[in-house]
N, C-alpha and C positions, 0 to 999 in steps of 0.2 A: 503493499497500500504506498502510495507515494505521501509526503508534506504536503497539507494542505496551508494556503495561506493564511488560516488562521492557528496553527500550529506554528509557522515560519515568525508569526508576527510573537507570537507566545517565547519561542525560544530567544527572541530579538532581544525580549526585556529582560529575560534569565540572565542572559551575558553582561547586563550591563552592570549587575551586583559586581562590586568588589569580593572578590572571593578569597583575600586573605584574611578580613576579618568579618565577625559574627556581628559587630555592633555597628556598621553602617548600613543604613538602608537607601531606599530612593523614594522619590515622590513623583507620583504622576500628575503634572496639573489637568484642570479642566480646560487649560487651549491645545493639550496635545491634541494629535491626530485622532478621530475618534476611534480609529484601528487600535491605536496604542491603548487609550482608554478601556475598550472592550476586552483586548489580550489582559490586560493586568487585572482587572474582574475576572475574566477567566482563570486567571492562577490564583487568584483569592480563592474561589466555587473551590478547585481542585486542592485548597491546603498547602500551596506552596510560597505563599506570602501572607503576611499578616495584617494586611488593609487591603479595603478594594482598590486603593488608590496608589498601591505598591507596599510601602513600611519595608519592613524586615523578611529574611528568607526564614522559611521553617525549615527544622531539618531535613523534610523532605524535598525543598524546594532548594535547599543548599546543596543536596546529593546530585537533583537534576540539573543545577548549574554548573556545577563541576563538569556532569557528563556531558552537556552542552559545549559549553567550555572546549574539552577534548575534543568533541566531534570538529568544533569549528578549526579548532589548531590544527587537526588533520588535513580538512580539506582546504584550508586558506593555500591559497597559490603559492611557491616558492618563487621567491625572489631574487 
């Protein structure tokens, strides 16, 4: 099954988190794109982030973000 656009948007949110600390979250503002707002809300509903507008990663969110970052690092073009 290929990645859908909503899943790609959720992955893009997850890779924005600083994975070197659990004390740093993100805030998705009301003037963000509707797709970003919706993706963040879905991550909250899935239990990956602590707030509907971002917040901190949950333990499941941290694990998922680490895996998303690893996939991105592997697939990133070699410069």
